[in-house]
C-alpha positions as CSV (number, residue, x, y, z in Angstrom):
1,M,-12.0,-14.4,2.9
2,N,-14.6,-12.1,4.3
3,K,-15.0,-8.4,3.5
4,F,-13.0,-7.2,6.5
5,Q,-9.9,-9.6,5.7
6,T,-9.8,-8.7,1.9
7,W,-9.6,-5.0,2.8
8,L,-7.1,-5.6,5.6
9,T,-4.9,-7.6,3.2
10,I,-5.3,-4.8,0.5
11,A,-4.4,-2.2,3.2
12,V,-1.3,-4.2,4.4
13,A,-0.2,-4.8,0.8
14,A,-0.5,-1.0,0.0
15,A,1.3,0.1,3.0
16,V,4.2,-2.2,2.6
17,G,4.6,-1.5,-1.0
18,V,4.6,2.4,-0.1
19,L,7.2,2.0,2.6
20,F,9.1,-0.2,0.0
21,V,9.2,2.6,-2.5
22,I,9.8,5.5,-0.1
23,W,12.8,3.5,1.4
24,H,14.0,1.6,-1.7
25,S,17.3,3.6,-1.9
26,R,18.4,2.9,1.7
27,I,21.3,0.7,1.6
28,D,20.6,-1.0,5.1
29,L,16.8,-1.5,4.3
30,L,17.2,-5.2,3.6
31,S,19.5,-5.9,6.7
32,W,16.9,-4.2,8.9
33,I,14.1,-6.5,7.5
34,V,16.3,-9.4,8.1
35,V,16.8,-8.0,11.6
36,A,13.0,-7.6,12.2
37,M,12.4,-11.1,10.7
38,G,14.8,-12.6,13.4
39,V,13.2,-10.7,16.1
40,L,9.8,-12.3,14.8
41,L,11.5,-15.6,15.0
42,I,12.9,-15.2,18.5
43,I,9.7,-14.0,20.3
44,P,7.4,-16.9,19.5
45,G,10.4,-19.5,19.9
46,A,11.2,-18.2,23.4
47,Y,7.3,-18.2,24.1
48,N,7.2,-21.7,22.9
49,M,10.1,-22.6,24.9
50,I,8.7,-21.2,28.1
51,T,5.4,-23.1,27.8
52,S,6.9,-26.2,26.8
53,M,9.1,-26.2,29.8
54,A,6.2,-25.2,31.9
55,G,4.0,-28.0,30.6
56,H,6.9,-30.4,30.9
57,R,7.3,-29.5,34.8
58,Q,3.4,-29.8,35.2
59,A,3.5,-33.4,33.5
60,R,6.4,-34.3,35.9
61,R,4.3,-33.0,39.0
62,I,1.2,-34.9,37.9
63,A,3.3,-38.0,37.0
64,A,5.0,-38.1,40.4
65,G,1.7,-37.5,42.4
66,E,-0.8,-39.6,40.4
67,S,-0.3,-42.9,38.4
68,V,-0.2,-41.9,34.8
69,A,-0.1,-44.5,32.2
70,V,3.5,-45.1,31.0
71,T,2.5,-44.5,27.2
72,K,0.9,-41.1,28.1
73,R,3.9,-40.1,30.0
74,G,6.1,-41.0,27.2
75,A,4.3,-39.3,24.5
76,G,3.9,-36.2,26.6
77,R,7.7,-36.2,27.1
78,N,8.5,-36.7,23.5
79,A,6.1,-34.0,22.5
80,D,7.7,-31.5,25.1
81,I,11.2,-32.5,23.9
82,S,10.3,-31.9,20.2
83,S,8.7,-28.8,21.0
84,M,11.8,-27.6,23.0
85,L,14.0,-28.4,20.2
86,A,11.9,-26.7,17.8
87,S,12.1,-23.6,19.9
88,V,15.9,-23.8,20.1
89,C,16.1,-24.1,16.4
90,T,14.0,-21.2,15.9
91,I,15.6,-18.9,18.6
92,G,19.0,-20.1,17.1
93,L,18.0,-19.0,13.6
94,G,16.7,-15.6,14.8
95,V,19.7,-15.1,16.7
96,W,21.9,-15.8,13.5
97,M,19.7,-13.3,11.5
98,L,20.3,-10.7,14.3
99,V,24.2,-11.3,14.3
100,N,24.8,-11.9,10.7
101,P,22.2,-10.2,8.5
102,D,24.2,-9.9,5.5
103,F,24.2,-13.8,5.0
104,F,20.2,-13.6,4.5
105,V,20.1,-10.4,2.5
106,G,20.9,-12.2,-0.6
107,M,18.2,-14.7,0.0
108,L,15.7,-12.0,0.7
109,A,15.5,-11.3,-3.0
110,Y,14.3,-14.6,-3.7
111,L,11.8,-14.3,-0.8
112,F,10.4,-11.0,-2.6
113,A,10.2,-12.9,-5.8
114,V,8.3,-15.9,-4.3
115,L,6.0,-13.4,-2.6
116,L,5.2,-11.6,-5.7
117,I,4.5,-15.0,-7.7
118,A,2.3,-16.3,-4.8
119,Y,0.3,-13.1,-4.6
120,G,-0.1,-13.0,-8.3
121,L,-1.2,-16.5,-8.4
122,Y,-3.5,-16.1,-5.4
123,Q,-5.0,-13.0,-7.1
124,I,-5.7,-15.1,-10.5
125,Y,-7.2,-17.9,-8.4
126,S,-9.5,-15.3,-6.5
127,L,-10.4,-13.9,-9.8
128,A,-11.4,-16.9,-11.6
129,Y,-12.9,-19.1,-8.7
130,L,-13.6,-17.1,-5.6
131,S,-15.6,-14.4,-7.4
132,R,-18.0,-17.0,-8.8
133,P,-20.8,-16.7,-10.0
134,Y,-19.7,-13.4,-11.1
135,V,-17.2,-13.2,-14.3
136,M,-14.6,-10.4,-13.6
137,P,-13.6,-8.5,-16.8
138,W,-10.3,-9.5,-18.4
139,F,-8.4,-6.5,-17.6
140,F,-8.4,-7.4,-13.8
141,Y,-6.2,-10.5,-14.7
142,I,-3.4,-8.0,-16.0
143,V,-1.9,-7.0,-12.7
144,P,-1.7,-10.4,-11.4
145,V,0.0,-11.7,-14.5
146,V,2.5,-8.8,-14.3
147,L,3.1,-9.9,-10.4
148,V,4.0,-13.3,-11.4
149,A,6.0,-12.1,-14.5
150,A,8.0,-9.7,-12.1
151,G,8.7,-12.5,-9.6
152,V,9.9,-14.8,-12.4
153,V,12.2,-11.9,-13.8
154,I,13.7,-11.5,-10.3
155,L,14.4,-15.2,-9.8
156,C,15.8,-15.7,-13.5
157,T,18.0,-12.7,-13.9
158,S,20.8,-10.9,-12.2
159,V,18.4,-8.0,-10.9
160,R,18.2,-9.8,-7.6
161,T,21.7,-8.7,-7.1
162,M,20.6,-5.1,-7.0
163,N,18.7,-4.7,-3.6
164,S,17.4,-1.4,-4.3
165,V,15.9,-2.3,-7.7
166,V,14.4,-5.6,-6.0
167,V,12.7,-3.5,-3.2
168,L,11.4,-1.0,-5.6
169,V,9.9,-3.2,-8.0
170,T,8.5,-5.3,-5.1
171,G,7.0,-1.9,-3.5
172,I,5.6,-0.9,-7.0
173,M,3.9,-4.2,-7.7
174,L,2.4,-4.4,-4.1
175,I,0.9,-1.0,-4.5
176,V,-0.5,-1.7,-8.0
177,S,-1.9,-5.0,-6.9
178,A,-3.5,-3.5,-3.8
179,V,-5.3,-0.8,-6.2
180,N,-6.3,-3.7,-8.6
181,R,-7.7,-5.7,-5.9
182,A,-9.6,-2.7,-4.3
183,L,-11.0,-2.1,-7.8
184,Q,-12.0,-5.8,-8.0
185,C,-13.8,-5.7,-4.6
186,M,-15.7,-2.6,-5.5
187,S,-16.8,-3.9,-8.6
188,Q,-18.1,-7.1,-7.0
189,Y,-19.9,-5.7,-4.0
190,P,-22.3,-3.7,-5.9
191,L,-23.0,-6.8,-8.3
192,K,-23.7,-8.8,-5.1
193,T,-26.1,-6.4,-3.6
194,R,-28.3,-6.2,-6.9
195,S,-28.8,-10.0,-6.9
């Protein structure tokens, strides 16, 4: 990642973490997150459906006016049909998330746990391999290991049934990891300019 992407990732993680900490006690927070995810599925699904339909119509016009190879026409038709089918499934899942968010709220705890584990593992990978040839101090590894541990605890215990605790832990871990990553970046960049 370049410098801008790294700092953008830090800012987004910190902002989401702060919002989670501030709003952790709201009972309907996870339902609103599920509804937002449903909308985020419907919008690209509808866009893909519209572009697939337009492409399908254009391919039919070209086929009617010009001689197009049968294999090419068949391949285009299959691609359009599979794209439309994927769009219908995406829109259907998004609508289901809008209509019945409580069904997905239980799964959101698993998503947060996986997010913490993945973010912690990425930070460990970033420290170990992406910061080469510089060797980062051992204490920068503490927060990523704690992130992974927090994700595993959420996955393996009954804490995932307590939505406010899961949101609070996720928010705190995102803030701490953003601060840790910012400190890593600030310690790396002066080293890079000296050499």
